[in-house]
CHARMM-style PDB file with segment names, atoms N, HN, CA, C and O in Angstrom:
ATOM      1  N   MET     1       0.823  -1.182  -0.020  1.00  0.00      PROA
ATOM      2  CA  MET     1       0.000   0.008  -0.029  1.00  0.00      PROA
ATOM      3  C   MET     1       0.857   1.220   0.013  1.00  0.00      PROA
ATOM      4  O   MET     1       1.876   1.272   0.703  1.00  0.00      PROA
ATOM      5  N   GLU     2       0.439   2.183  -0.724  1.00  0.00      PROA
ATOM      6  HN  GLU     2      -0.388   2.142  -1.284  1.00  0.00      PROA
ATOM      7  CA  GLU     2       1.139   3.448  -0.797  1.00  0.00      PROA
ATOM      8  C   GLU     2       0.412   4.500  -0.013  1.00  0.00      PROA
ATOM      9  O   GLU     2      -0.783   4.383   0.256  1.00  0.00      PROA
ATOM     10  N   GLY     3       1.134   5.523   0.350  1.00  0.00      PROA
ATOM     11  HN  GLY     3       2.106   5.618   0.132  1.00  0.00      PROA
ATOM     12  CA  GLY     3       0.479   6.624   1.068  1.00  0.00      PROA
ATOM     13  C   GLY     3       1.220   6.943   2.315  1.00  0.00      PROA
ATOM     14  O   GLY     3       2.217   6.293   2.632  1.00  0.00      PROA
ATOM     15  N   GLU     4       0.757   7.935   3.040  1.00  0.00      PROA
ATOM     16  HN  GLU     4      -0.053   8.462   2.783  1.00  0.00      PROA
ATOM     17  CA  GLU     4       1.376   8.389   4.265  1.00  0.00      PROA
ATOM     18  C   GLU     4       1.056   7.361   5.355  1.00  0.00      PROA
ATOM     19  O   GLU     4      -0.106   7.094   5.663  1.00  0.00      PROA
ATOM     20  N   ASN     5       2.114   6.798   5.923  1.00  0.00      PROA
ATOM     21  HN  ASN     5       3.058   7.015   5.673  1.00  0.00      PROA
ATOM     22  CA  ASN     5       1.905   5.781   6.968  1.00  0.00      PROA
ATOM     23  C   ASN     5       2.802   6.055   8.208  1.00  0.00      PROA
ATOM     24  O   ASN     5       2.927   5.190   9.075  1.00  0.00      PROA
ATOM     25  N   ALA     6       3.405   7.218   8.288  1.00  0.00      PROA
ATOM     26  HN  ALA     6       3.304   7.920   7.584  1.00  0.00      PROA
ATOM     27  CA  ALA     6       4.314   7.525   9.415  1.00  0.00      PROA
ATOM     28  C   ALA     6       3.532   7.439  10.753  1.00  0.00      PROA
ATOM     29  O   ALA     6       4.124   7.142  11.790  1.00  0.00      PROA
ATOM     30  N   PHE     7       2.242   7.692  10.730  1.00  0.00      PROA
ATOM     31  HN  PHE     7       1.761   7.933   9.888  1.00  0.00      PROA
ATOM     32  CA  PHE     7       1.456   7.619  11.970  1.00  0.00      PROA
ATOM     33  C   PHE     7       1.495   6.214  12.574  1.00  0.00      PROA
ATOM     34  O   PHE     7       1.284   6.066  13.778  1.00  0.00      PROA
ATOM     35  N   LEU     8       1.755   5.199  11.785  1.00  0.00      PROA
ATOM     36  HN  LEU     8       1.926   5.319  10.807  1.00  0.00      PROA
ATOM     37  CA  LEU     8       1.796   3.829  12.313  1.00  0.00      PROA
ATOM     38  C   LEU     8       2.906   3.659  13.358  1.00  0.00      PROA
ATOM     39  O   LEU     8       2.788   2.834  14.264  1.00  0.00      PROA
ATOM     40  N   GLN     9       3.966   4.428  13.231  1.00  0.00      PROA
ATOM     41  HN  GLN     9       4.062   5.098  12.495  1.00  0.00      PROA
ATOM     42  CA  GLN     9       5.069   4.330  14.196  1.00  0.00      PROA
ATOM     43  C   GLN     9       4.649   4.839  15.563  1.00  0.00      PROA
ATOM     44  O   GLN     9       5.299   4.508  16.555  1.00  0.00      PROA
ATOM     45  N   THR    10       3.585   5.634  15.655  1.00  0.00      PROA
ATOM     46  HN  THR    10       3.058   5.903  14.849  1.00  0.00      PROA
ATOM     47  CA  THR    10       3.159   6.225  16.963  1.00  0.00      PROA
ATOM     48  C   THR    10       2.096   5.358  17.619  1.00  0.00      PROA
ATOM     49  O   THR    10       1.744   5.603  18.773  1.00  0.00      PROA
ATOM     50  N   LEU    11       1.570   4.351  16.923  1.00  0.00      PROA
ATOM     51  HN  LEU    11       1.856   4.151  15.986  1.00  0.00      PROA
ATOM     52  CA  LEU    11       0.533   3.524  17.570  1.00  0.00      PROA
ATOM     53  C   LEU    11       1.083   2.520  18.568  1.00  0.00      PROA
ATOM     54  O   LEU    11       2.157   1.945  18.386  1.00  0.00      PROA
ATOM     55  N   ASP    12       0.328   2.335  19.600  1.00  0.00      PROA
ATOM     56  HN  ASP    12      -0.544   2.801  19.747  1.00  0.00      PROA
ATOM     57  CA  ASP    12       0.614   1.268  20.580  1.00  0.00      PROA
ATOM     58  C   ASP    12      -0.173   0.060  20.145  1.00  0.00      PROA
ATOM     59  O   ASP    12      -1.404   0.101  20.160  1.00  0.00      PROA
ATOM     60  N   PRO    13       0.473  -0.997  19.764  1.00  0.00      PROA
ATOM     61  CA  PRO    13      -0.221  -2.189  19.259  1.00  0.00      PROA
ATOM     62  C   PRO    13      -1.254  -2.749  20.272  1.00  0.00      PROA
ATOM     63  O   PRO    13      -2.357  -3.126  19.878  1.00  0.00      PROA
ATOM     64  N   VAL    14      -0.903  -2.803  21.548  1.00  0.00      PROA
ATOM     65  HN  VAL    14      -0.007  -2.497  21.868  1.00  0.00      PROA
ATOM     66  CA  VAL    14      -1.808  -3.346  22.556  1.00  0.00      PROA
ATOM     67  C   VAL    14      -3.074  -2.538  22.626  1.00  0.00      PROA
ATOM     68  O   VAL    14      -4.177  -3.082  22.671  1.00  0.00      PROA
ATOM     69  N   PHE    15      -2.901  -1.185  22.635  1.00  0.00      PROA
ATOM     70  HN  PHE    15      -2.004  -0.742  22.598  1.00  0.00      PROA
ATOM     71  CA  PHE    15      -4.086  -0.326  22.663  1.00  0.00      PROA
ATOM     72  C   PHE    15      -4.940  -0.445  21.392  1.00  0.00      PROA
ATOM     73  O   PHE    15      -6.169  -0.480  21.445  1.00  0.00      PROA
ATOM     74  N   ALA    16      -4.242  -0.506  20.246  1.00  0.00      PROA
ATOM     75  HN  ALA    16      -3.243  -0.478  20.203  1.00  0.00      PROA
ATOM     76  CA  ALA    16      -4.969  -0.641  18.969  1.00  0.00      PROA
ATOM     77  C   ALA    16      -5.811  -1.880  18.912  1.00  0.00      PROA
ATOM     78  O   ALA    16      -6.941  -1.835  18.425  1.00  0.00      PROA
ATOM     79  N   VAL    17      -5.292  -2.996  19.399  1.00  0.00      PROA
ATOM     80  HN  VAL    17      -4.374  -3.033  19.795  1.00  0.00      PROA
ATOM     81  CA  VAL    17      -6.037  -4.240  19.407  1.00  0.00      PROA
ATOM     82  C   VAL    17      -7.256  -4.109  20.322  1.00  0.00      PROA
ATOM     83  O   VAL    17      -8.377  -4.435  19.930  1.00  0.00      PROA
ATOM     84  N   LYS    18      -7.023  -3.629  21.539  1.00  0.00      PROA
ATOM     85  HN  LYS    18      -6.112  -3.364  21.857  1.00  0.00      PROA
ATOM     86  CA  LYS    18      -8.129  -3.498  22.456  1.00  0.00      PROA
ATOM     87  C   LYS    18      -9.212  -2.472  21.968  1.00  0.00      PROA
ATOM     88  O   LYS    18     -10.398  -2.609  22.266  1.00  0.00      PROA
ATOM     89  N   ASP    19      -8.756  -1.474  21.227  1.00  0.00      PROA
ATOM     90  HN  ASP    19      -7.792  -1.363  20.984  1.00  0.00      PROA
ATOM     91  CA  ASP    19      -9.707  -0.471  20.709  1.00  0.00      PROA
ATOM     92  C   ASP    19     -10.450  -0.942  19.477  1.00  0.00      PROA
ATOM     93  O   ASP    19     -11.572  -0.492  19.241  1.00  0.00      PROA
ATOM     94  N   LEU    20      -9.866  -1.840  18.670  1.00  0.00      PROA
ATOM     95  HN  LEU    20      -8.955  -2.206  18.862  1.00  0.00      PROA
ATOM     96  CA  LEU    20     -10.455  -2.166  17.418  1.00  0.00      PROA
ATOM     97  C   LEU    20     -11.060  -3.561  17.372  1.00  0.00      PROA
ATOM     98  O   LEU    20     -11.893  -3.823  16.505  1.00  0.00      PROA
ATOM     99  N   VAL    21     -10.690  -4.437  18.238  1.00  0.00      PROA
ATOM    100  HN  VAL    21     -10.013  -4.224  18.942  1.00  0.00      PROA
ATOM    101  CA  VAL    21     -11.114  -5.829  18.182  1.00  0.00      PROA
ATOM    102  C   VAL    21     -12.055  -6.107  19.353  1.00  0.00      PROA
ATOM    103  O   VAL    21     -11.711  -5.836  20.503  1.00  0.00      PROA
ATOM    104  N   ASP    22     -13.206  -6.631  19.073  1.00  0.00      PROA
ATOM    105  HN  ASP    22     -13.486  -6.851  18.138  1.00  0.00      PROA
ATOM    106  CA  ASP    22     -14.180  -7.043  20.091  1.00  0.00      PROA
ATOM    107  C   ASP    22     -14.487  -8.540  19.887  1.00  0.00      PROA
ATOM    108  O   ASP    22     -15.278  -8.941  19.033  1.00  0.00      PROA
ATOM    109  N   GLU    23     -13.799  -9.341  20.737  1.00  0.00      PROA
ATOM    110  HN  GLU    23     -13.157  -9.015  21.430  1.00  0.00      PROA
ATOM    111  CA  GLU    23     -13.948 -10.828  20.548  1.00  0.00      PROA
ATOM    112  C   GLU    23     -15.004 -11.440  21.461  1.00  0.00      PROA
ATOM    113  O   GLU    23     -15.103 -12.662  21.571  1.00  0.00      PROA
ATOM    114  N   ARG    24     -15.773 -10.612  22.098  1.00  0.00      PROA
ATOM    115  HN  ARG    24     -15.693  -9.619  22.009  1.00  0.00      PROA
ATOM    116  CA  ARG    24     -16.818 -11.175  23.028  1.00  0.00      PROA
ATOM    117  C   ARG    24     -17.771 -12.091  22.293  1.00  0.00      PROA
ATOM    118  O   ARG    24     -18.132 -13.153  22.800  1.00  0.00      PROA
ATOM    119  N   PHE    25     -18.195 -11.677  21.064  1.00  0.00      PROA
ATOM    120  HN  PHE    25     -17.902 -10.814  20.652  1.00  0.00      PROA
ATOM    121  CA  PHE    25     -19.185 -12.474  20.333  1.00  0.00      PROA
ATOM    122  C   PHE    25     -18.604 -13.834  19.895  1.00  0.00      PROA
ATOM    123  O   PHE    25     -19.299 -14.850  19.940  1.00  0.00      PROA
ATOM    124  N   VAL    26     -17.371 -13.846  19.488  1.00  0.00      PROA
ATOM    125  HN  VAL    26     -16.807 -13.022  19.452  1.00  0.00      PROA
ATOM    126  CA  VAL    26     -16.722 -15.124  19.101  1.00  0.00      PROA
ATOM    127  C   VAL    26     -16.552 -16.016  20.299  1.00  0.00      PROA
ATOM    128  O   VAL    26     -16.823 -17.215  20.229  1.00  0.00      PROA
ATOM    129  N   ARG    27     -16.106 -15.449  21.402  1.00  0.00      PROA
ATOM    130  HN  ARG    27     -15.886 -14.475  21.459  1.00  0.00      PROA
ATOM    131  CA  ARG    27     -15.909 -16.281  22.575  1.00  0.00      PROA
ATOM    132  C   ARG    27     -17.217 -16.879  23.042  1.00  0.00      PROA
ATOM    133  O   ARG    27     -17.258 -18.041  23.445  1.00  0.00      PROA
ATOM    134  N   LYS    28     -18.300 -16.095  22.993  1.00  0.00      PROA
ATOM    135  HN  LYS    28     -18.267 -15.151  22.666  1.00  0.00      PROA
ATOM    136  CA  LYS    28     -19.611 -16.614  23.422  1.00  0.00      PROA
ATOM    137  C   LYS    28     -20.090 -17.677  22.482  1.00  0.00      PROA
ATOM    138  O   LYS    28     -20.636 -18.685  22.930  1.00  0.00      PROA
ATOM    139  N   ALA    29     -19.908 -17.495  21.182  1.00  0.00      PROA
ATOM    140  HN  ALA    29     -19.464 -16.676  20.818  1.00  0.00      PROA
ATOM    141  CA  ALA    29     -20.324 -18.516  20.224  1.00  0.00      PROA
ATOM    142  C   ALA    29     -19.522 -19.824  20.362  1.00  0.00      PROA
ATOM    143  O   ALA    29     -20.077 -20.910  20.198  1.00  0.00      PROA
ATOM    144  N   VAL    30     -18.210 -19.717  20.664  1.00  0.00      PROA
ATOM    145  HN  VAL    30     -17.759 -18.835  20.797  1.00  0.00      PROA
ATOM    146  CA  VAL    30     -17.379 -20.910  20.867  1.00  0.00      PROA
ATOM    147  C   VAL    30     -17.835 -21.591  22.138  1.00  0.00      PROA
ATOM    148  O   VAL    30     -17.951 -22.816  22.169  1.00  0.00      PROA
ATOM    149  N   ASP    31     -18.094 -20.837  23.177  1.00  0.00      PROA
ATOM    150  HN  ASP    31     -18.000 -19.842  23.152  1.00  0.00      PROA
ATOM    151  CA  ASP    31     -18.565 -21.399  24.459  1.00  0.00      PROA
ATOM    152  C   ASP    31     -19.872 -22.147  24.254  1.00  0.00      PROA
ATOM    153  O   ASP    31     -20.062 -23.251  24.764  1.00  0.00      PROA
ATOM    154  N   ASN    32     -20.780 -21.517  23.487  1.00  0.00      PROA
ATOM    155  HN  ASN    32     -20.626 -20.620  23.073  1.00  0.00      PROA
ATOM    156  CA  ASN    32     -22.097 -22.154  23.228  1.00  0.00      PROA
ATOM    157  C   ASN    32     -21.977 -23.440  22.408  1.00  0.00      PROA
ATOM    158  O   ASN    32     -22.855 -24.301  22.468  1.00  0.00      PROA
ATOM    159  N   ALA    33     -20.866 -23.570  21.625  1.00  0.00      PROA
ATOM    160  HN  ALA    33     -20.153 -22.870  21.576  1.00  0.00      PROA
ATOM    161  CA  ALA    33     -20.669 -24.734  20.803  1.00  0.00      PROA
ATOM    162  C   ALA    33     -19.893 -25.816  21.500  1.00  0.00      PROA
ATOM    163  O   ALA    33     -19.569 -26.840  20.898  1.00  0.00      PROA
ATOM    164  N   GLY    34     -19.577 -25.594  22.815  1.00  0.00      PROA
ATOM    165  HN  GLY    34     -19.840 -24.762  23.304  1.00  0.00      PROA
ATOM    166  CA  GLY    34     -18.857 -26.630  23.547  1.00  0.00      PROA
ATOM    167  C   GLY    34     -17.440 -26.237  23.949  1.00  0.00      PROA
ATOM    168  O   GLY    34     -16.700 -27.052  24.500  1.00  0.00      PROA
ATOM    169  N   GLY    35     -17.072 -25.020  23.682  1.00  0.00      PROA
ATOM    170  HN  GLY    35     -17.673 -24.358  23.235  1.00  0.00      PROA
ATOM    171  CA  GLY    35     -15.736 -24.541  24.084  1.00  0.00      PROA
ATOM    172  C   GLY    35     -14.671 -24.879  23.064  1.00  0.00      PROA
ATOM    173  O   GLY    35     -14.941 -25.543  22.063  1.00  0.00      PROA
ATOM    174  N   LEU    36     -13.496 -24.433  23.315  1.00  0.00      PROA
ATOM    175  HN  LEU    36     -13.276 -23.893  24.128  1.00  0.00      PROA
ATOM    176  CA  LEU    36     -12.374 -24.671  22.422  1.00  0.00      PROA
ATOM    177  C   LEU    36     -12.092 -26.147  22.198  1.00  0.00      PROA
ATOM    178  O   LEU    36     -11.648 -26.547  21.121  1.00  0.00      PROA
ATOM    179  N   GLN    37     -12.352 -26.952  23.215  1.00  0.00      PROA
ATOM    180  HN  GLN    37     -12.713 -26.628  24.089  1.00  0.00      PROA
ATOM    181  CA  GLN    37     -12.095 -28.403  23.120  1.00  0.00      PROA
ATOM    182  C   GLN    37     -12.966 -29.011  21.981  1.00  0.00      PROA
ATOM    183  O   GLN    37     -12.544 -29.970  21.335  1.00  0.00      PROA
ATOM    184  N   ALA    38     -14.144 -28.472  21.746  1.00  0.00      PROA
ATOM    185  HN  ALA    38     -14.488 -27.693  22.271  1.00  0.00      PROA
ATOM    186  CA  ALA    38     -15.040 -28.989  20.677  1.00  0.00      PROA
ATOM    187  C   ALA    38     -14.411 -28.815  19.337  1.00  0.00      PROA
ATOM    188  O   ALA    38     -14.784 -29.499  18.384  1.00  0.00      PROA
ATOM    189  N   PHE    39     -13.446 -27.900  19.230  1.00  0.00      PROA
ATOM    190  HN  PHE    39     -13.143 -27.344  20.004  1.00  0.00      PROA
ATOM    191  CA  PHE    39     -12.769 -27.640  17.960  1.00  0.00      PROA
ATOM    192  C   PHE    39     -11.345 -28.215  17.939  1.00  0.00      PROA
ATOM    193  O   PHE    39     -10.575 -27.958  17.014  1.00  0.00      PROA
ATOM    194  N   GLY    40     -11.010 -28.993  18.968  1.00  0.00      PROA
ATOM    195  HN  GLY    40     -11.635 -29.202  19.720  1.00  0.00      PROA
ATOM    196  CA  GLY    40      -9.697 -29.589  19.000  1.00  0.00      PROA
ATOM    197  C   GLY    40      -8.614 -28.644  19.450  1.00  0.00      PROA
ATOM    198  O   GLY    40      -7.434 -28.916  19.229  1.00  0.00      PROA
ATOM    199  N   VAL    41      -8.982 -27.518  20.089  1.00  0.00      PROA
ATOM    200  HN  VAL    41      -9.941 -27.297  20.268  1.00  0.00      PROA
ATOM    201  CA  VAL    41      -8.015 -26.526  20.514  1.00  0.00      PROA
ATOM    202  C   VAL    41      -7.703 -26.761  21.993  1.00  0.00      PROA
ATOM    203  O   VAL    41      -8.617 -26.844  22.814  1.00  0.00      PROA
ATOM    204  N   THR    42      -6.451 -26.864  22.326  1.00  0.00      PROA
ATOM    205  HN  THR    42      -5.709 -26.797  21.659  1.00  0.00      PROA
ATOM    206  CA  THR    42      -6.040 -26.985  23.753  1.00  0.00      PROA
ATOM    207  C   THR    42      -5.120 -25.819  24.054  1.00  0.00      PROA
ATOM    208  O   THR    42      -4.527 -25.235  23.147  1.00  0.00      PROA
ATOM    209  N   GLY    43      -5.003 -25.488  25.312  1.00  0.00      PROA
ATOM    210  HN  GLY    43      -5.485 -25.963  26.049  1.00  0.00      PROA
ATOM    211  CA  GLY    43      -4.102 -24.464  25.724  1.00  0.00      PROA
ATOM    212  C   GLY    43      -4.652 -23.083  25.833  1.00  0.00      PROA
ATOM    213  O   GLY    43      -3.897 -22.161  26.140  1.00  0.00      PROA
ATOM    214  N   GLY    44      -5.920 -22.878  25.602  1.00  0.00      PROA
ATOM    215  HN  GLY    44      -6.534 -23.627  25.353  1.00  0.00      PROA
ATOM    216  CA  GLY    44      -6.534 -21.574  25.766  1.00  0.00      PROA
ATOM    217  C   GLY    44      -6.553 -20.768  24.500  1.00  0.00      PROA
ATOM    218  O   GLY    44      -6.311 -21.281  23.408  1.00  0.00      PROA
ATOM    219  N   TRP    45      -6.848 -19.486  24.664  1.00  0.00      PROA
ATOM    220  HN  TRP    45      -7.044 -19.069  25.552  1.00  0.00      PROA
ATOM    221  CA  TRP    45      -7.116 -18.577  23.576  1.00  0.00      PROA
ATOM    222  C   TRP    45      -5.821 -17.909  23.020  1.00  0.00      PROA
ATOM    223  O   TRP    45      -5.856 -17.379  21.909  1.00  0.00      PROA
ATOM    224  N   ASP    46      -4.737 -17.922  23.728  1.00  0.00      PROA
ATOM    225  HN  ASP    46      -4.709 -18.353  24.630  1.00  0.00      PROA
ATOM    226  CA  ASP    46      -3.524 -17.271  23.265  1.00  0.00      PROA
ATOM    227  C   ASP    46      -2.816 -18.138  22.269  1.00  0.00      PROA
ATOM    228  O   ASP    46      -2.871 -19.366  22.339  1.00  0.00      PROA
ATOM    229  N   ARG    47      -2.146 -17.493  21.336  1.00  0.00      PROA
ATOM    230  HN  ARG    47      -2.101 -16.496  21.278  1.00  0.00      PROA
ATOM    231  CA  ARG    47      -1.313 -18.249  20.351  1.00  0.00      PROA
ATOM    232  C   ARG    47      -0.178 -17.348  19.920  1.00  0.00      PROA
ATOM    233  O   ARG    47      -0.196 -16.131  20.101  1.00  0.00      PROA
ATOM    234  N   THR    48       0.836 -18.023  19.325  1.00  0.00      PROA
ATOM    235  HN  THR    48       0.851 -19.012  19.177  1.00  0.00      PROA
ATOM    236  CA  THR    48       2.013 -17.281  18.825  1.00  0.00      PROA
ATOM    237  C   THR    48       2.113 -17.609  17.370  1.00  0.00      PROA
ATOM    238  O   THR    48       1.976 -18.761  16.958  1.00  0.00      PROA
ATOM    239  N   GLU    49       2.359 -16.565  16.580  1.00  0.00      PROA
ATOM    240  HN  GLU    49       2.470 -15.629  16.914  1.00  0.00      PROA
ATOM    241  CA  GLU    49       2.557 -16.760  15.148  1.00  0.00      PROA
ATOM    242  C   GLU    49       4.019 -16.433  14.809  1.00  0.00      PROA
ATOM    243  O   GLU    49       4.586 -15.467  15.317  1.00  0.00      PROA
ATOM    244  N   LEU    50       4.603 -17.244  13.956  1.00  0.00      PROA
ATOM    245  HN  LEU    50       4.143 -18.030  13.543  1.00  0.00      PROA
ATOM    246  CA  LEU    50       5.986 -17.033  13.498  1.00  0.00      PROA
ATOM    247  C   LEU    50       5.932 -16.862  12.046  1.00  0.00      PROA
ATOM    248  O   LEU    50       5.461 -17.734  11.316  1.00  0.00      PROA
ATOM    249  N   ILE    51       6.420 -15.725  11.601  1.00  0.00      PROA
ATOM    250  HN  ILE    51       6.802 -15.016  12.194  1.00  0.00      PROA
ATOM    251  CA  ILE    51       6.475 -15.394  10.142  1.00  0.00      PROA
ATOM    252  C   ILE    51       7.949 -15.411   9.711  1.00  0.00      PROA
ATOM    253  O   ILE    51       8.769 -14.652  10.227  1.00  0.00      PROA
ATOM    254  N   GLU    52       8.260 -16.278   8.771  1.00  0.00      PROA
ATOM    255  HN  GLU    52       7.594 -16.895   8.352  1.00  0.00      PROA
ATOM    256  CA  GLU    52       9.619 -16.324   8.272  1.00  0.00      PROA
ATOM    257  C   GLU    52       9.693 -15.842   6.859  1.00  0.00      PROA
ATOM    258  O   GLU    52       8.823 -16.144   6.043  1.00  0.00      PROA
ATOM    259  N   ALA    53      10.744 -15.081   6.555  1.00  0.00      PROA
ATOM    260  HN  ALA    53      11.451 -14.835   7.217  1.00  0.00      PROA
ATOM    261  CA  ALA    53      10.916 -14.579   5.216  1.00  0.00      PROA
ATOM    262  C   ALA    53      11.701 -15.575   4.342  1.00  0.00      PROA
ATOM    263  OT1 ALA    53      11.941 -15.307   3.165  1.00  0.00      PROA
TER     264      ALA     53
END
């Protein structure tokens, strides 16, 4: 993407996520479907992503 993006350097990623993402609806839907275990997910909601170039 082109354009002015210098403002991105001033953003706090933790604040941006909390301000822009509302996961309450997803969590409630997953809980209603039997929880993470119903989807074969163990270890809770946190995950780590590794991007290699």
